[in-house]
C-alpha positions as CSV (number, residue, x, y, z in Angstrom):
1,M,197.9,83.5,141.4
2,A,197.5,87.0,140.9
3,E,195.7,88.4,137.5
4,E,199.0,90.4,136.6
5,E,201.2,87.0,136.8
6,R,199.1,85.0,134.1
7,K,200.8,84.3,131.0
8,P,199.4,85.5,128.0
9,V,197.5,83.0,125.7
10,N,198.9,82.2,122.1
11,E,195.8,81.3,119.9
12,S,198.0,79.8,117.3
13,E,199.5,77.4,119.6
14,L,196.2,76.5,121.2
15,I,194.8,76.1,117.6
16,K,197.5,73.6,116.8
17,E,197.3,71.9,120.3
18,L,193.6,71.2,119.8
19,G,193.9,70.2,116.5
20,L,196.6,67.6,117.5
21,R,194.4,66.3,120.5
22,L,191.4,66.1,117.9
23,L,193.3,64.0,115.4
24,K,194.6,61.7,118.0
25,I,190.9,61.3,119.2
26,L,189.8,60.7,115.5
27,S,192.4,58.4,114.8
28,V,190.5,55.8,116.6
29,V,187.1,56.5,115.8
30,D,185.3,55.1,112.6
31,R,182.6,57.8,112.3
32,V,181.9,61.1,113.3
33,E,178.0,62.4,113.7
34,L,177.2,66.1,114.1
35,E,174.1,67.2,115.0
36,N,172.9,70.9,115.1
37,F,176.1,72.0,113.1
38,E,176.5,75.2,111.5
39,M,179.6,76.4,109.7
40,E,180.0,80.1,108.4
41,I,182.8,80.8,106.0
42,G,183.6,84.2,104.6
43,D,185.8,85.2,101.8
44,L,187.8,82.0,100.4
45,D,191.1,83.1,98.8
46,L,192.9,80.4,96.7
47,W,196.6,81.3,96.1
48,L,198.5,79.6,93.6
49,Q,202.4,79.9,93.2
50,Q,203.7,80.9,90.1
51,G,205.0,78.0,87.5
52,S,202.6,75.5,89.9
53,L,200.4,75.1,86.7
54,V,202.1,73.3,83.7
55,P,199.9,73.0,80.6
56,A,199.5,69.5,79.5
57,T,201.3,68.7,76.3
58,P,198.5,67.5,73.5
59,P,199.7,63.9,72.4
60,Q,201.2,63.9,69.0
61,F,199.7,61.6,66.3
62,P,201.1,61.0,63.0
63,L,199.3,62.7,60.1
64,P,197.4,60.3,57.7
65,T,199.2,59.3,54.4
66,E,196.3,57.1,53.0
67,L,192.5,56.6,53.4
68,L,191.8,54.2,56.5
69,L,190.2,51.0,55.0
70,E,187.3,49.8,57.0
71,G,185.3,46.5,56.0
72,F,181.8,46.5,55.8
73,T,179.6,43.2,55.5
74,P,175.8,43.8,54.8
75,I,173.6,41.9,56.7
76,Q,171.6,39.3,54.4
77,E,168.2,39.3,56.0
78,S,166.0,36.1,55.2
79,Y,162.2,36.0,55.3
80,P,160.0,32.9,56.0
81,G,157.3,34.2,53.2
82,R,157.5,34.1,49.4
83,V,155.4,36.0,46.9
84,R,153.7,33.6,44.6
85,E,154.8,33.4,40.9
86,V,152.0,34.2,38.2
87,T,152.2,33.7,34.6
88,L,150.3,36.0,32.0
89,G,149.7,34.7,28.3
90,A,150.0,31.1,27.1
91,T,151.9,29.9,24.0
92,R,150.6,27.3,21.6
93,A,152.2,24.5,23.5
94,E,150.2,25.8,26.4
95,G,146.9,26.2,24.8
96,G,147.0,29.7,23.6
97,S,148.5,31.7,21.0
98,R,151.1,34.0,22.6
99,R,154.8,34.2,21.5
100,T,155.8,34.7,24.4
101,T,154.6,34.7,28.2
102,V,155.3,36.7,31.3
103,T,156.0,35.7,34.8
104,I,155.6,38.1,37.6
105,G,156.2,37.6,41.4
106,G,158.4,35.3,43.3
107,S,160.4,37.6,45.3
108,T,161.7,36.5,48.6
109,T,163.1,39.8,49.8
110,P,162.0,43.5,49.5
111,P,163.3,44.9,46.3
112,F,167.1,45.8,45.6
113,T,168.0,45.1,49.2
114,S,170.3,42.4,48.7
115,S,173.3,41.6,46.3
116,E,172.9,38.2,47.0
117,V,169.3,37.4,46.4
118,H,167.6,38.9,43.5
119,S,163.8,39.2,42.4
120,P,163.6,36.3,39.8
121,H,161.9,38.7,37.5
122,Q,161.9,42.3,36.6
123,P,158.8,44.1,36.4
124,P,157.2,43.9,33.0
125,V,155.3,46.9,31.4
126,A,151.9,47.0,30.0
127,L,151.0,49.9,27.7
128,D,147.4,51.2,27.4
129,V,144.8,50.9,24.4
130,F,141.4,52.1,24.7
131,D,138.4,51.0,22.5
132,T,136.9,54.2,22.2
133,Y,137.6,58.0,22.4
134,V,138.9,59.2,25.6
135,S,140.0,62.9,26.3
136,M,143.9,62.7,27.2
137,P,146.4,65.5,27.2
138,K,148.3,66.6,24.0
139,T,151.5,65.0,25.3
140,L,150.3,61.7,25.2
141,K,147.8,62.0,22.2
142,E,150.7,62.9,19.9
143,N,152.5,59.4,20.1
144,I,149.5,57.6,19.0
145,L,147.1,59.9,17.3
146,D,147.1,58.0,14.3
147,V,145.8,54.7,15.8
148,M,143.5,55.9,18.2
149,E,140.6,54.9,16.4
150,D,141.7,51.3,15.8
151,P,142.3,49.3,19.1
152,A,144.1,46.6,17.2
153,E,146.6,49.0,15.3
154,W,147.0,50.9,18.6
155,A,148.2,47.7,20.4
156,R,150.6,46.7,17.5
157,L,152.2,50.1,18.0
158,N,152.6,49.7,21.5
159,V,154.3,46.4,21.1
160,Q,156.4,47.0,17.9
161,K,157.4,50.6,18.5
162,F,157.3,51.2,22.2
163,G,158.2,47.8,23.0
164,A,155.4,46.6,25.6
165,D,155.7,43.5,27.2
166,I,151.8,43.4,27.5
167,V,149.0,45.1,26.2
168,T,146.1,46.5,28.4
169,I,142.9,47.0,26.7
170,H,140.2,49.3,28.4
171,L,136.7,48.3,27.1
172,L,135.3,51.8,27.9
173,S,132.7,51.7,25.0
174,T,130.7,49.1,27.4
175,D,129.9,51.5,30.2
176,P,126.1,52.0,30.0
177,L,126.7,55.8,30.2
178,I,129.0,55.9,27.2
179,A,128.1,53.6,24.6
180,D,126.7,50.4,26.3
181,T,128.6,48.2,23.6
182,S,127.5,44.6,24.1
183,P,129.6,41.9,25.5
184,R,129.8,40.3,22.2
185,V,131.0,43.4,20.4
186,A,133.6,43.9,23.2
187,A,134.8,40.3,22.9
188,T,135.5,40.9,19.2
189,T,137.7,43.7,20.1
190,V,139.5,41.5,22.2
191,E,139.8,38.7,19.5
192,N,141.3,41.5,16.9
193,I,143.8,42.5,19.4
194,L,144.7,38.9,20.2
195,Q,145.5,38.6,16.4
196,A,147.2,41.8,16.2
197,V,149.7,41.2,18.8
198,D,151.6,38.1,20.4
199,V,152.0,39.5,24.0
200,P,149.8,38.9,26.9
201,L,146.8,41.1,27.5
202,I,145.0,42.6,30.3
203,I,141.4,43.3,29.8
204,G,139.9,46.3,31.4
205,G,136.4,46.6,31.9
206,C,134.2,50.1,32.6
207,G,134.0,49.7,36.4
208,E,130.0,49.0,36.4
209,P,130.1,45.6,38.1
210,K,127.0,44.0,36.8
211,K,128.2,45.0,32.9
212,D,131.8,44.4,33.7
213,A,130.7,40.8,34.8
214,A,128.6,39.9,31.7
215,V,131.7,41.6,29.7
216,F,134.6,39.3,31.4
217,A,132.2,36.2,31.0
218,K,132.2,36.7,27.5
219,V,135.9,37.8,26.9
220,A,136.8,34.7,29.2
221,E,135.0,32.6,26.6
222,V,136.6,33.9,23.3
223,A,140.0,34.2,24.8
224,A,140.1,30.6,26.1
225,G,143.4,29.3,27.3
226,E,144.9,32.6,26.5
227,R,145.6,33.4,30.4
228,V,144.2,36.9,30.0
229,V,144.1,39.2,33.0
230,L,140.6,40.2,33.9
231,N,140.9,43.6,35.0
232,S,138.9,43.9,37.7
233,V,137.3,42.1,40.3
234,T,136.1,44.5,43.3
235,M,134.1,44.0,46.4
236,D,131.3,45.9,44.4
237,M,130.7,42.5,42.6
238,V,130.5,40.9,45.9
239,E,127.7,43.3,46.9
240,S,126.0,42.9,43.4
241,K,126.2,39.2,43.4
242,T,128.2,38.9,40.3
243,L,131.6,38.0,41.5
244,E,131.0,34.3,41.2
245,E,130.1,34.7,37.4
246,V,133.4,36.4,36.7
247,A,135.4,33.8,39.0
248,M,133.9,30.6,37.4
249,A,134.4,32.1,33.9
250,A,138.0,32.7,34.7
251,K,138.1,28.8,36.3
252,T,136.5,27.5,33.4
253,Y,138.4,29.2,30.7
254,D,142.1,29.5,32.4
255,Q,142.1,33.2,32.8
256,L,143.6,35.3,35.4
257,I,141.9,37.8,37.7
258,L,142.9,41.0,39.0
259,A,141.6,41.8,42.5
260,F,141.4,45.6,43.1
261,T,140.8,47.3,46.3
262,G,141.2,50.9,47.6
263,L,144.2,51.2,49.7
264,E,143.2,49.1,52.6
265,L,144.6,45.6,53.3
266,N,141.9,44.1,55.2
267,T,139.7,44.6,52.1
268,A,142.4,43.1,50.0
269,K,142.8,39.9,52.0
270,E,138.7,39.7,52.2
271,L,138.4,39.8,48.6
272,N,141.3,37.3,48.0
273,R,139.4,35.0,50.3
274,R,136.2,35.2,48.4
275,L,138.4,34.4,45.0
276,Y,139.8,31.4,46.8
277,E,136.5,29.7,46.9
278,Y,136.6,29.5,42.8
279,L,140.3,29.8,41.9
280,P,143.9,28.7,42.7
281,P,146.0,31.5,44.1
282,D,148.3,31.7,41.4
283,H,145.7,33.0,39.4
284,I,145.2,36.3,41.1
285,V,147.0,39.6,41.3
286,M,146.3,42.4,43.0
287,D,146.2,46.4,42.4
288,L,146.1,48.3,45.7
289,T,145.5,51.3,44.0
290,T,147.8,54.0,42.8
291,T,147.5,57.6,43.8
292,A,149.8,60.1,41.9
293,L,152.6,62.1,42.9
294,G,151.1,65.1,44.7
295,Y,147.6,63.5,45.3
296,G,148.8,60.8,48.1
297,L,151.7,58.7,46.5
298,E,153.3,58.2,50.0
299,Y,150.3,56.5,51.1
300,S,150.2,54.2,48.1
301,F,153.7,53.6,48.8
302,T,153.1,52.6,52.5
303,I,150.2,50.2,51.5
304,Y,152.2,48.6,48.9
305,E,155.0,48.4,50.9
306,R,153.0,46.7,54.0
307,A,151.7,44.5,51.8
308,R,155.0,43.2,50.3
309,F,156.7,42.8,54.1
310,A,153.3,40.9,55.1
311,A,153.6,38.5,52.5
312,L,157.4,38.1,53.1
313,M,156.6,37.4,56.5
314,G,154.2,34.8,55.9
315,D,150.7,36.1,55.4
316,A,149.3,34.0,52.4
317,E,146.2,36.1,51.6
318,L,148.9,38.9,50.6
319,Q,151.3,36.6,48.7
320,H,150.5,37.5,45.1
321,P,152.1,39.8,42.6
322,V,151.0,43.6,42.8
323,V,150.2,46.0,39.8
324,S,150.4,49.6,39.5
325,A,148.4,51.8,37.1
326,S,150.9,54.3,36.8
327,T,149.0,55.9,34.3
328,N,147.1,57.3,37.2
329,A,149.8,60.2,37.1
330,W,147.9,61.7,34.2
331,A,145.0,62.4,36.3
332,A,147.3,64.9,38.4
333,R,146.4,68.5,36.9
334,E,150.3,69.3,37.2
335,A,150.9,66.7,34.7
336,W,149.4,68.6,31.9
337,I,148.0,72.0,32.7
338,A,150.0,75.1,31.5
339,M,151.9,76.4,34.7
340,D,154.4,79.0,35.5
341,P,157.6,78.4,33.7
342,L,159.4,77.7,36.9
343,Y,158.0,74.3,36.6
344,G,159.1,73.6,33.1
345,P,157.3,73.0,30.1
346,K,154.1,70.4,30.2
347,E,155.6,68.4,27.8
348,Y,158.4,67.4,30.2
349,R,156.4,67.5,33.1
350,G,153.9,64.9,32.4
351,P,156.2,62.0,31.6
352,L,158.3,63.1,34.5
353,W,155.3,62.7,36.6
354,E,154.4,59.2,35.5
355,T,158.1,58.4,36.0
356,I,158.4,59.3,39.1
357,T,154.9,57.6,40.2
358,A,156.3,54.7,38.8
359,L,159.7,54.4,40.2
360,T,158.4,55.0,43.8
361,L,156.3,52.4,43.9
362,L,159.1,50.3,42.1
363,F,160.8,50.1,45.7
364,A,157.6,49.3,47.6
365,G,157.8,46.1,45.4
366,V,155.2,46.6,42.6
367,D,155.6,43.5,40.2
368,L,154.0,45.1,37.1
369,F,153.4,48.5,36.0
370,M,150.5,50.0,33.4
371,M,151.9,53.0,31.9
372,M,151.5,55.0,29.0
373,H,154.3,57.6,27.9
374,P,157.1,55.9,25.6
375,A,159.7,58.3,27.6
376,A,158.3,57.2,30.9
377,V,158.5,53.5,29.9
378,R,161.8,53.9,28.6
379,T,163.0,55.4,31.7
380,M,161.3,53.1,34.2
381,R,163.2,50.3,32.2
382,E,166.8,51.9,32.4
383,V,166.5,52.3,36.0
384,V,165.3,48.6,36.7
385,Q,168.1,47.2,34.5
386,G,170.8,49.5,36.2
387,L,169.6,48.4,39.7
388,S,169.5,44.8,38.7
389,A,173.1,45.0,37.2
390,F,174.1,46.8,40.2
391,S,172.8,44.1,42.7
392,E,174.2,41.2,40.5
393,S,177.9,42.4,40.6
394,A,180.1,43.1,43.9
395,P,180.2,46.6,44.7
396,A,183.7,48.3,44.5
397,P,185.4,49.0,47.7
398,L,184.0,51.9,49.5
399,S,187.5,53.7,49.6
400,D,187.3,53.8,45.7
401,W,184.1,55.8,45.5
402,T,186.2,58.8,46.8
403,I,188.4,60.3,44.5
404,M,190.1,63.7,44.8
405,R,191.4,65.6,41.4
406,S,193.8,68.6,41.8
């Protein structure tokens, strides 16, 4: 056919025809594989006709007219272990001369965590007495200035005025570097205090293992049957071979032992194992070391908390009541030195330092507190009573805790 007689090609029709043929072919094909395929696209324009997009209408919800009430059931956890109970002091019927006894321990749960299970005993407070002059901040001294030279009268004041559950007498004069008082003289001091007060006693030594062993042996003899706490037995006594002397005296005269270790649970367990060779477990309490606020209190908290959880999980070597010497708070300079007015007067700061130290360890599970300032003792007791009362009663509905007033 001549060139001039050919019909012109309509590209649109051709593309349409090819498309229809391609669709027909693909209609019977399950899969198409392309090799060495390239596609180039230039500008891509998108046209939307006016009115084609209609904004969605947000869902309409009715406004609340009252608080939504949601129930909450606290999880009641149980533990396989239990802290042993230890009784301090003995009445006349029990072979001693105390009017009352104090029992500590017995917990089956961490402190103040359950409204269903409560600790059988609130932590008692022991107030300190010293048998010789010791330097102390004026804030402490002003409460006891008239009795500091008479340990028996000091103990009487602690019980009658400040409500001490227990009296701790520190026989510091027995220290060879202070007065090197004989065990007989120290025992006489203890006898005088036993006659002056009718609460249980904790007998503190001077910290020199050989001298303490001799003093504790004599004190255990003169206080036979009183179930005093000999404070303290340490690993130094193991090394000096005096542990047996103290433990046998405690066993013979029915006294208790305070096992003191320095923030190390494996050492605490080892010392307890040594004492088991001589004493039943219910004659042992532990002091894991209290470090004051600002001087490692968080570390003490961790150690006491770990010990308590280990006891509740069944570690028999740690299932003993624990003691905190919260008076260590007064070793912190911030408790008694003059500071910038920003930190408040030291007359308040010192008692607060002791209070916070004690309350922090209360929540770690401490069973007995050794304290000094009456205000700290009073605050401690109020908090314990308040927490105990709250845990024993059903809490109000959560919705009642929020009240709006115009």
